[in-house]
C-alpha positions, 0 to 999 in steps of 0.5 A: 073410787067414789064409793071408797073415798066415802067410806074413807071420809066416813071412818076417818071421821067415826075415828075423830069423833071417838078420839081413840088413839088408833092408826089405820093402814089400808091395803094400798099405803094410806093412813088413817088417823095418823098419830106418833104413838097409837095404842092400836093399829088396824091394818085393812087389807081390803075394801070389803073388810073396810066396809065391815069397819063402818058399822061394825059389830063385835062379833063381826070384827072378830071374824075379820080378825080371825079371817086375817082380813084386818090385823090388830096390833096393841095391847088386848084391852085396848083393842077391846075398847076400840071395838067397843067404842066403834060398835057401841057395844054397851048399847048392843048388849040388849037385855031383852033380845035373848041371844043364844049360842048354838042350836041346842042338839046336845046328843052324846055324838054331837057333844062329843063332836063339840067338846073335841072340837074345843079341847082336842087342839093341842095339850102342848098349846094349852099348856103355853098359857095355862097353869102348871096344873092346867087348870081352864076355868076361873082361878080364885085370887086371895090377893090381888098379886097372886101368880096364876099358878097360885091363884088356880091352886087356891081354886082347887083348894077352895073347891075341896074345903067347900065340899068338905072332902075327906080321906077315902071318900068317893069324889067325882069330877064331872068334865075334869079337864087335864086333871088338876082337881082329881089329883089335887083332891087325892094328894091333899084330901086322899080322896078317891077320884074320878074324873070323866072327860070326852076330849081324847087329848085330855084322857091321854094327858091325864092317864099319863099324869096319873101314872107319872104321879104314882097315883093309880090307887087313888085316882082314875079317868074315863073316856065317857059322857056323864049320861053313861055313869052308872048310879049303882055305887054312888059318890060322897062328893061331886064336881062340875067345873066349866062343864055345865055350859056344854049341857044345854038349857033343855038338858039341865034338868037331866044333868042335875037330876043325874048328879042327884042319882049320882049322890049318896043321901048327905053327899054334896055337889059343887056346880061352878060355872059361867052364867048369864048376868041377866035373867031375860037373856042367855048369851050376848049381843053385838053378834058376839054369841054367834061368833063364839058359837061359830068358832069357840064353843059349839052349842054352848048355851049360858043361863042365869044363876036363877035358872040354874038354882031352880033346876037344881031344886027341882031335881032334889038338890039343896043348894047351901052356898052361892058365890059370884067369882066374876071379878076373879074369871076377868083377872084369870083371862087377862093372865091367859092372854098375856101368857098366850101372846107372850108364846104367839110364835109357838102358838102359831107354830102348834095350831096355825094362825087362824086358831091363834087368833080365834084363841086370843080375840076369844079370851080377851073379849071374855075378860072385857064381858066379865069385867063389864058384867055382860056374863058372870060365874058362880060356884054352888054348893048343893046337896042331896039330903037324907030323907028326913030332909037334914043335909049336914054342912057348917053353919058358917063359911069359917072352914073356907078360910084356913090355911092350905092344906099339905099333901096327904099321907 
């Protein structure tokens, strides 16, 4: 009881010092920092959970929430602000400590297992909060008030324009998700599109969508590892969207050399992915990377954009256009969080309370991290030059800002 009182006094002093509009309800009915209209309510279910709140990390707070040792009520932005204040998180995001995700095994079997852990949750679950095309990557907001559906269509169109897609070109999407990009590229730009994925659920969904949309002559999907793609019939254009984060730093030379070999001379690739915001570190501090590796993306790994450009260049790809979309990913994630929270009961029914909490806290935390420039997002357009060094590409970016294309044919 003495220890309990000491901990309670210490925690209450911390809350008062921070001046945060938070109410804490304890397992015994006692309330700390009582107020009329708290922005956040923390329900602490045990003394052990209280101990974790005295000197917490963001990763440990997330674990306690996922394990239902604490409950968090309030808007996600308020929850993240509270967590950052309690953890002094800006100080803990140390730019020199080099936190990393995972053990970096990245064999074919381990990559398939890790991908299926994250993506083979439930197609219906993802459908609750993704846009109508089920695009699970950063949207592109041409206007501040764009809906998520429109912003994702903007992004699909933007990628196709960056790649200068033309009718009947052979187009490959590595890690095609639920097929939004390959179907958009086929319907609006007239390409012959191929998507690959390691997710059984995604493969089955895309197969059904191809049939439903009568796209079997233009679009195909394969359940396979990128390393197993044959190089004998090269592609005109390749996209990799939200994929290379799963590849692993050590495998990036293999990955980009494979893309080089899959491209015909003069062909283009667009690599879209999350990066570290500091060249001296590969992940996030305050125990965040460890939480993500344990609960969300096993064996994921982030690198700085400078490393991405170096490895691409070292493997025969000339980088021609580099763009940061960091603010767009923060907006995308907050949209996802709002939609997920709005479907909480259905989500819990589909995947269970623990997994609902994992996705809620992970996506809200990611939005918070993008806003604070703890992590970033880049699109890089590169190509395989001809033997004489030429790589045809527009002199300006004017081709990116024309009216959106209507469906081909």
